[in-house]
ZABA-388397 format. One record per residue: residue in three letters; x, y, z of N, C-alpha, C, CB in turn. Coordinates in steps of 0.2 Angstrom, whole numbers. Glycine has a CB too. Layout:
BEGIN
{site 'ALA' {X Y Z} {X Y Z} {X Y Z} {X Y Z}}
...
***
This chain:
BEGIN
{site 'MET' {683 1135 569} {680 1135 563} {677 1141 561} {674 1129 563}}
{site 'SER' {678 1144 556} {675 1151 554} {668 1150 551} {680 1155 549}}
{site 'ILE' {664 1155 552} {657 1155 549} {658 1158 542} {652 1159 554}}
{site 'THR' {656 1154 537} {656 1156 530} {649 1155 527} {661 1152 526}}
{site 'PRO' {647 1159 522} {641 1158 519} {640 1151 516} {640 1163 513}}
{site 'GLU' {645 1148 514} {645 1141 511} {643 1136 516} {651 1139 507}}
{site 'LEU' {646 1137 522} {645 1133 528} {638 1133 530} {650 1134 534}}
{site 'LEU' {635 1139 530} {628 1140 532} {624 1137 528} {627 1148 533}}
{site 'GLN' {625 1137 521} {621 1134 516} {621 1126 518} {623 1135 509}}
{site 'LYS' {626 1123 519} {627 1116 520} {623 1114 526} {634 1114 520}}
{site 'GLU' {624 1118 531} {621 1116 538} {613 1116 537} {623 1121 543}}
{site 'TYR' {611 1121 534} {603 1122 533} {601 1116 529} {601 1129 530}}
{site 'GLN' {604 1115 524} {602 1109 520} {602 1102 523} {606 1109 513}}
{site 'LEU' {607 1101 527} {608 1095 531} {602 1095 537} {615 1095 534}}
{site 'ARG' {601 1100 540} {596 1100 546} {589 1101 544} {598 1105 551}}
{site 'PHE' {588 1105 539} {581 1106 538} {578 1105 530} {580 1114 539}}
{site 'GLY' {582 1102 526} {581 1101 519} {574 1097 518} {586 1097 516}}
{site 'THR' {572 1093 523} {566 1089 522} {560 1092 526} {567 1082 523}}
{site 'LEU' {561 1097 529} {556 1100 534} {554 1107 532} {559 1100 541}}
{site 'GLY' {556 1109 526} {554 1116 525} {547 1118 525} {556 1118 518}}
{site 'GLU' {542 1114 522} {535 1115 522} {532 1115 529} {531 1110 518}}
{site 'TYR' {534 1110 533} {532 1110 540} {534 1116 544} {534 1103 543}}
{site 'ARG' {541 1118 544} {544 1123 548} {540 1130 546} {551 1124 546}}
{site 'ASN' {538 1131 540} {535 1137 538} {528 1137 541} {534 1137 530}}
{site 'ALA' {524 1131 541} {518 1131 544} {518 1132 552} {514 1124 543}}
{site 'VAL' {523 1130 555} {524 1131 562} {525 1138 563} {530 1127 565}}
{site 'TRP' {529 1141 559} {531 1149 561} {525 1153 559} {537 1151 556}}
{site 'LYS' {521 1151 554} {515 1154 553} {510 1154 559} {511 1152 546}}
{site 'LEU' {510 1149 562} {505 1148 568} {508 1152 573} {505 1140 570}}
{site 'LEU' {515 1152 574} {518 1155 580} {517 1163 579} {525 1154 580}}
{site 'CYS' {517 1165 573} {516 1172 572} {509 1175 573} {518 1174 564}}
{site 'THR' {504 1171 571} {497 1173 572} {495 1171 579} {493 1169 567}}
{site 'GLU' {497 1166 582} {494 1164 588} {498 1167 594} {494 1156 589}}
{site 'PHE' {504 1169 593} {508 1171 599} {511 1178 598} {513 1166 601}}
{site 'PHE' {516 1178 593} {520 1184 593} {516 1190 590} {526 1183 588}}
{site 'SER' {510 1189 587} {506 1195 586} {504 1199 592} {500 1193 582}}
{site 'LYS' {504 1196 598} {503 1200 604} {508 1205 605} {502 1195 610}}
{site 'TYR' {514 1205 603} {519 1209 604} {521 1213 598} {525 1205 607}}
{site 'ILE' {519 1212 592} {521 1215 586} {515 1218 582} {525 1210 581}}
{site 'SER' {514 1224 582} {509 1227 579} {509 1227 571} {508 1235 581}}
{site 'PRO' {503 1227 568} {503 1227 560} {507 1233 557} {496 1227 558}}
{site 'ASP' {508 1238 560} {511 1244 557} {519 1245 559} {508 1251 559}}
{site 'ALA' {521 1239 562} {528 1239 565} {533 1238 559} {529 1234 570}}
{site 'ARG' {539 1241 560} {545 1240 556} {549 1235 559} {549 1246 554}}
{site 'VAL' {550 1229 556} {553 1223 559} {559 1220 556} {548 1217 560}}
{site 'LEU' {564 1219 559} {570 1215 557} {571 1208 560} {577 1219 558}}
{site 'ASP' {571 1203 555} {573 1196 557} {580 1196 557} {569 1191 553}}
{site 'LEU' {583 1195 563} {590 1194 564} {592 1187 564} {593 1198 571}}
{site 'GLY' {596 1185 559} {598 1178 558} {592 1175 555} {600 1175 565}}
{site 'ALA' {589 1177 549} {583 1175 546} {583 1168 544} {581 1180 541}}
{site 'GLY' {589 1166 542} {589 1159 540} {585 1158 533} {586 1154 545}}
{site 'TRP' {580 1153 534} {575 1152 528} {569 1156 528} {574 1145 528}}
{site 'CYS' {569 1161 532} {564 1166 532} {557 1165 534} {563 1169 525}}
{site 'GLU' {556 1159 538} {550 1157 540} {546 1162 545} {550 1150 544}}
{site 'PHE' {550 1166 549} {547 1171 553} {545 1177 549} {551 1173 559}}
{site 'ILE' {550 1180 546} {549 1186 542} {544 1186 537} {555 1189 540}}
{site 'ASN' {543 1180 533} {538 1179 528} {531 1179 531} {540 1173 524}}
{site 'ASN' {531 1177 537} {524 1175 539} {521 1181 544} {524 1169 543}}
{site 'VAL' {526 1185 547} {523 1190 552} {520 1195 548} {529 1193 556}}
{site 'ASN' {514 1198 551} {510 1203 547} {512 1210 550} {503 1201 548}}
{site 'VAL' {516 1213 546} {519 1220 548} {520 1224 541} {525 1220 552}}
{site 'SER' {521 1230 542} {521 1235 537} {527 1235 533} {519 1242 539}}
{site 'GLU' {533 1234 537} {539 1235 534} {544 1230 537} {542 1242 535}}
{site 'LYS' {547 1226 532} {551 1220 534} {558 1220 532} {548 1214 531}}
{site 'TYR' {563 1218 536} {570 1217 535} {572 1210 537} {574 1223 538}}
{site 'ALA' {577 1208 533} {580 1201 535} {588 1202 535} {578 1196 531}}
{site 'MET' {591 1199 540} {599 1200 540} {601 1193 541} {601 1204 546}}
{site 'ASP' {606 1191 537} {609 1184 538} {615 1184 533} {604 1178 536}}
{site 'LEU' {620 1179 535} {626 1178 530} {624 1173 525} {632 1176 535}}
{site 'ASN' {619 1169 526} {617 1163 522} {615 1166 515} {612 1159 525}}
{site 'PRO' {618 1165 510} {615 1168 503} {609 1165 501} {620 1167 498}}
{site 'ASP' {607 1159 504} {600 1156 502} {594 1160 505} {600 1149 505}}
{site 'THR' {596 1165 510} {591 1169 513} {587 1173 508} {593 1173 519}}
{site 'GLU' {591 1176 504} {588 1181 499} {583 1178 495} {594 1184 495}}
{site 'TRP' {584 1173 492} {580 1170 487} {573 1167 490} {583 1165 482}}
{site 'ARG' {574 1166 497} {568 1163 500} {564 1169 503} {571 1159 506}}
{site 'LEU' {566 1175 503} {562 1180 505} {556 1182 501} {566 1186 506}}
{site 'SER' {550 1183 504} {544 1186 500} {546 1193 497} {538 1186 504}}
{site 'PRO' {542 1194 492} {544 1201 488} {543 1207 493} {539 1202 482}}
{site 'GLY' {547 1212 493} {546 1218 496} {550 1218 503} {539 1219 498}}
{site 'ILE' {554 1212 505} {558 1212 511} {565 1214 509} {557 1205 514}}
{site 'ARG' {568 1219 513} {575 1221 511} {579 1216 515} {576 1228 514}}
{site 'PHE' {584 1214 511} {589 1209 513} {596 1212 515} {590 1203 508}}
{site 'LEU' {598 1211 521} {605 1214 523} {609 1208 524} {604 1218 530}}
{site 'HIS' {613 1207 519} {618 1201 518} {625 1203 522} {619 1199 511}}
{site 'GLN' {625 1202 528} {631 1205 532} {632 1201 539} {630 1212 533}}
{site 'ASP' {638 1202 541} {639 1200 548} {636 1204 553} {647 1200 549}}
{site 'CYS' {632 1201 558} {628 1205 562} {632 1209 567} {623 1201 566}}
{site 'SER' {638 1207 568} {642 1211 573} {645 1217 570} {647 1206 576}}
{site 'ASP' {645 1217 563} {647 1223 560} {642 1229 560} {649 1222 553}}
{site 'GLU' {644 1235 559} {639 1240 559} {633 1239 554} {642 1247 557}}
{site 'TRP' {627 1240 557} {621 1238 553} {619 1243 548} {615 1237 557}}
{site 'ASP' {617 1241 542} {616 1246 536} {609 1249 537} {617 1243 529}}
{site 'LEU' {607 1252 543} {601 1254 544} {602 1261 548} {596 1249 548}}
{site 'GLU' {597 1265 548} {597 1272 551} {596 1270 559} {592 1277 548}}
{site 'PRO' {599 1274 563} {597 1274 570} {590 1275 571} {601 1278 575}}
{site 'GLY' {586 1271 576} {579 1272 577} {574 1270 572} {578 1279 579}}
{site 'SER' {577 1266 567} {572 1265 561} {568 1259 562} {577 1264 555}}
{site 'LEU' {569 1255 567} {565 1249 568} {561 1249 574} {570 1243 569}}
{site 'ASP' {555 1245 574} {551 1245 580} {552 1238 583} {544 1245 578}}
{site 'VAL' {554 1233 580} {555 1226 583} {561 1223 579} {549 1222 582}}
{site 'VAL' {566 1221 583} {571 1216 581} {569 1209 584} {578 1218 583}}
{site 'PHE' {568 1204 580} {567 1197 582} {572 1193 580} {560 1195 578}}
{site 'THR' {574 1188 585} {579 1184 583} {578 1177 587} {586 1186 586}}
{site 'SER' {578 1172 583} {577 1165 585} {582 1160 584} {570 1162 582}}
{site 'ASN' {585 1157 589} {590 1151 588} {596 1154 584} {587 1145 585}}
{site 'PHE' {598 1160 586} {603 1163 582} {609 1165 586} {601 1169 578}}
{site 'LEU' {608 1168 592} {614 1171 596} {619 1166 598} {611 1174 602}}
{site 'GLU' {616 1160 599} {621 1154 601} {626 1152 596} {617 1148 604}}
{site 'HIS' {624 1154 589} {629 1152 584} {634 1158 583} {625 1152 578}}
{site 'LEU' {634 1163 586} {639 1168 585} {646 1165 588} {637 1175 588}}
{site 'PRO' {651 1167 586} {658 1164 588} {660 1165 595} {663 1166 584}}
{site 'ASP' {657 1171 598} {659 1172 605} {655 1177 608} {667 1175 606}}
{site 'LYS' {655 1179 615} {651 1183 618} {652 1190 616} {652 1183 626}}
{site 'ALA' {658 1192 614} {659 1199 611} {655 1200 605} {667 1200 610}}
{site 'GLY' {654 1195 601} {650 1196 595} {642 1196 597} {651 1190 590}}
{site 'VAL' {640 1193 602} {633 1193 605} {632 1200 607} {632 1188 610}}
{site 'THR' {637 1203 611} {636 1209 614} {636 1215 609} {642 1211 619}}
{site 'GLN' {640 1214 604} {640 1219 599} {634 1219 595} {646 1218 594}}
{site 'THR' {631 1213 594} {625 1212 590} {619 1216 594} {623 1205 588}}
{site 'ILE' {619 1214 600} {613 1217 604} {614 1225 604} {613 1214 611}}
{site 'SER' {620 1227 605} {621 1235 604} {619 1238 598} {629 1236 605}}
{site 'HIS' {620 1234 592} {617 1237 586} {610 1237 586} {620 1233 580}}
{site 'ALA' {607 1232 589} {600 1231 589} {597 1237 593} {597 1225 592}}
{site 'TYR' {600 1239 599} {598 1244 603} {598 1251 599} {602 1245 609}}
{site 'GLU' {603 1252 595} {604 1258 592} {599 1259 586} {611 1258 588}}
{site 'CYS' {597 1253 583} {593 1254 577} {585 1254 579} {594 1248 572}}
{site 'LEU' {584 1252 585} {577 1252 588} {575 1259 589} {576 1248 593}}
{site 'ALA' {569 1261 588} {566 1267 590} {564 1267 598} {559 1269 586}}
{site 'PRO' {564 1272 601} {562 1272 608} {556 1268 609} {562 1279 611}}
{site 'GLY' {555 1264 614} {550 1260 615} {549 1253 611} {543 1264 614}}
{site 'GLY' {555 1253 606} {555 1247 602} {557 1240 606} {560 1248 596}}
{site 'TYR' {555 1235 603} {556 1228 606} {562 1224 603} {550 1224 606}}
{site 'LEU' {565 1221 607} {570 1216 605} {567 1209 608} {577 1217 608}}
{site 'ILE' {565 1204 603} {563 1198 605} {568 1193 604} {556 1197 602}}
{site 'CYS' {570 1189 609} {575 1184 609} {572 1177 611} {581 1186 613}}
{site 'LEU' {573 1172 606} {571 1165 607} {577 1161 606} {565 1163 603}}
{site 'GLY' {578 1156 610} {584 1152 609} {585 1146 614} {590 1156 609}}
{site 'PRO' {589 1141 613} {590 1135 617} {592 1137 624} {594 1130 614}}
{site 'ASN' {589 1135 629} {591 1136 636} {596 1131 639} {585 1137 641}}
{site 'ILE' {602 1132 639} {607 1127 641} {606 1123 647} {614 1129 641}}
{site 'LYS' {603 1127 652} {602 1123 659} {596 1118 658} {600 1129 664}}
{site 'TYR' {592 1118 653} {587 1112 653} {589 1107 647} {581 1115 651}}
{site 'LEU' {595 1107 644} {597 1103 639} {602 1098 640} {599 1107 633}}
{site 'ASN' {605 1098 646} {610 1094 648} {616 1094 643} {608 1086 649}}
{site 'GLY' {618 1089 640} {623 1089 635} {621 1090 628} {627 1083 635}}
{site 'SER' {614 1089 627} {612 1090 620} {613 1096 616} {605 1088 620}}
{site 'TYR' {614 1101 620} {615 1108 617} {621 1108 613} {617 1113 623}}
{site 'TRP' {626 1103 614} {632 1103 610} {632 1098 605} {638 1101 615}}
{site 'ASP' {626 1095 603} {625 1091 598} {625 1094 591} {618 1087 598}}
{site 'PHE' {625 1101 591} {626 1105 585} {633 1108 585} {620 1110 585}}
{site 'TYR' {636 1106 580} {643 1108 579} {645 1116 579} {646 1105 573}}
{site 'ASP' {640 1120 577} {640 1127 577} {637 1130 583} {638 1129 570}}
{site 'HIS' {636 1127 588} {634 1130 594} {640 1133 598} {630 1126 599}}
{site 'TYR' {641 1139 599} {647 1142 602} {646 1145 609} {650 1147 598}}
{site 'VAL' {640 1149 610} {639 1153 616} {633 1150 620} {638 1160 614}}
{site 'PRO' {634 1147 626} {629 1144 630} {625 1150 633} {632 1139 635}}
{site 'LEU' {619 1149 633} {615 1155 635} {609 1152 639} {612 1159 630}}
{site 'THR' {607 1156 644} {600 1155 648} {596 1161 648} {602 1153 655}}
{site 'GLU' {590 1161 650} {586 1167 650} {589 1172 654} {579 1165 652}}
{site 'LEU' {592 1170 660} {595 1175 665} {601 1178 662} {597 1172 671}}
{site 'ALA' {605 1175 658} {611 1178 655} {608 1183 649} {615 1172 651}}
{site 'VAL' {603 1181 645} {601 1186 640} {598 1192 643} {596 1182 636}}
{site 'GLU' {594 1190 649} {591 1196 652} {596 1201 655} {586 1193 658}}
{site 'GLU' {601 1198 658} {606 1203 661} {610 1207 655} {612 1199 665}}
{site 'LEU' {611 1203 650} {615 1207 644} {610 1212 641} {616 1202 638}}
{site 'LEU' {604 1211 641} {599 1216 638} {599 1222 643} {592 1214 637}}
{site 'ARG' {599 1221 649} {599 1227 654} {606 1230 654} {598 1224 661}}
{site 'LEU' {611 1227 653} {618 1230 652} {618 1235 646} {623 1225 652}}
{site 'GLU' {614 1233 641} {614 1237 635} {609 1242 635} {613 1232 629}}
{site 'GLY' {605 1243 640} {601 1248 641} {593 1247 640} {602 1253 636}}
{site 'PHE' {592 1240 639} {585 1238 638} {581 1237 645} {584 1232 634}}
{site 'ASP' {575 1239 645} {571 1236 651} {568 1229 649} {565 1241 652}}
{site 'VAL' {568 1224 653} {566 1218 652} {559 1217 654} {570 1212 655}}
{site 'GLU' {554 1216 649} {547 1216 650} {545 1208 651} {543 1219 644}}
{site 'LEU' {548 1204 648} {546 1197 649} {552 1192 649} {541 1194 643}}
{site 'SER' {553 1187 653} {558 1183 653} {556 1176 655} {564 1185 658}}
{site 'VAL' {556 1171 651} {553 1165 652} {558 1160 650} {547 1163 647}}
{site 'GLY' {560 1156 655} {565 1151 655} {563 1145 650} {568 1148 661}}
{site 'ARG' {557 1143 651} {554 1137 647} {549 1140 643} {552 1131 652}}
{site 'PHE' {550 1140 636} {545 1142 632} {543 1136 627} {547 1148 628}}
{site 'LEU' {547 1136 621} {545 1131 616} {550 1125 617} {547 1134 609}}
{site 'PRO' {548 1119 614} {552 1113 614} {559 1115 610} {549 1107 611}}
{site 'TYR' {563 1111 611} {570 1112 609} {571 1114 601} {575 1107 611}}
{site 'SER' {570 1109 597} {572 1109 590} {568 1105 585} {580 1108 589}}
{site 'MET' {567 1107 579} {564 1104 574} {569 1100 570} {560 1108 570}}
{site 'SER' {576 1101 571} {581 1098 566} {582 1091 567} {587 1102 568}}
{site 'GLN' {579 1088 573} {579 1081 574} {574 1077 570} {579 1079 581}}
{site 'GLY' {570 1080 566} {565 1077 562} {558 1076 566} {567 1071 561}}
{site 'LYS' {557 1079 572} {550 1078 575} {545 1083 572} {551 1079 582}}
{site 'THR' {539 1081 570} {534 1085 567} {527 1084 570} {534 1084 559}}
{site 'PRO' {526 1086 576} {520 1085 579} {514 1089 576} {520 1087 587}}
{site 'PRO' {508 1087 576} {503 1090 573} {502 1097 575} {496 1086 574}}
{site 'LEU' {500 1102 571} {500 1109 572} {495 1110 578} {499 1113 566}}
{site 'PHE' {489 1106 578} {484 1108 583} {487 1107 590} {478 1103 582}}
{site 'LEU' {492 1102 591} {495 1101 597} {499 1108 599} {499 1095 597}}
{site 'LEU' {503 1110 594} {507 1117 596} {502 1122 597} {511 1118 589}}
{site 'ARG' {496 1123 594} {491 1128 596} {489 1127 603} {485 1128 591}}
{site 'LEU' {488 1121 605} {486 1120 612} {491 1122 617} {483 1113 613}}
{site 'TYR' {497 1120 615} {503 1121 619} {504 1128 621} {509 1118 616}}
{site 'LEU' {503 1132 615} {504 1140 616} {499 1143 621} {504 1143 609}}
{site 'ARG' {493 1140 620} {487 1143 624} {487 1141 632} {481 1141 621}}
{site 'PHE' {490 1135 633} {490 1133 640} {498 1133 643} {488 1126 641}}
{site 'GLU' {499 1139 646} {506 1140 648} {509 1135 653} {507 1147 651}}
{site 'PHE' {504 1132 657} {507 1127 662} {510 1121 658} {501 1124 666}}
{site 'LEU' {509 1120 652} {512 1115 648} {520 1117 647} {509 1114 642}}
{site 'TRP' {521 1123 647} {528 1125 645} {533 1122 650} {528 1133 645}}
{site 'ARG' {531 1122 656} {536 1119 661} {538 1112 660} {533 1120 668}}
{site 'PHE' {534 1108 656} {535 1101 654} {539 1100 648} {529 1097 654}}
{site 'GLY' {537 1104 643} {540 1104 636} {545 1109 634} {535 1103 631}}
{site 'GLY' {545 1115 638} {549 1120 636} {557 1119 637} {547 1126 639}}
{site 'LYS' {561 1120 632} {568 1120 633} {571 1126 630} {571 1113 630}}
{site 'GLN' {567 1130 627} {570 1137 624} {567 1143 628} {568 1137 617}}
{site 'PHE' {572 1147 629} {570 1154 633} {566 1158 628} {576 1157 636}}
{site 'LEU' {563 1163 631} {560 1169 628} {561 1175 632} {552 1168 626}}
{site 'VAL' {565 1180 629} {566 1186 633} {564 1192 628} {574 1186 635}}
{site 'ILE' {560 1196 631} {558 1202 627} {561 1208 631} {551 1202 626}}
{site 'GLY' {565 1212 628} {567 1219 630} {564 1225 627} {575 1219 630}}
{site 'ARG' {564 1230 630} {561 1236 627} {566 1242 628} {554 1238 630}}
{site 'LYS' {567 1245 622} {572 1251 623} {569 1257 627} {573 1254 616}}
{site 'LYS' {572 1260 631} {570 1265 636} {568 1271 632} {575 1266 641}}
***
């Protein structure tokens, strides 16, 4: 099955059509309560696989970019965000060293093969300035049993150790690698109260019970 803009539109509507407001509130909390520790307000940030833009619209930074094949991404972006409507494995339309952070969430596993994942990480490294961060969040197959394959467009199974190794192969230093971070997915309709998510983020011992997504942060040497 080839990945097309039309298919991406249908998938997002099917999975998240009734959850838009809740997902946006979740990402606003994640940006303020957690990711702000790693992303400074003066950073130049690219959201890789931006989807419906919940991260990039809510993160507080000076310069924002969003990359996705989904044509719906562009009209969901807040004003002032540059949209790169392209395949991430192709050459990025950005200058080398022009970014401080590349952020990607629940995206790499949707690429068609490992070659595409490797090429994408290579482009991220090239476009990051020295000392820049690559922040990767995604489903950890070793904690999901067979439910990883409940999504038809999951192609590349990943763990935190696999992502960590790939980042090192591409020249990154790995500064954080967490096998169990967030719970798996909001696409199944679960909408726990936001105060529970806030508590979950603050007490890391809870991650070992609920976390099924990895978090890996690499830094360009």
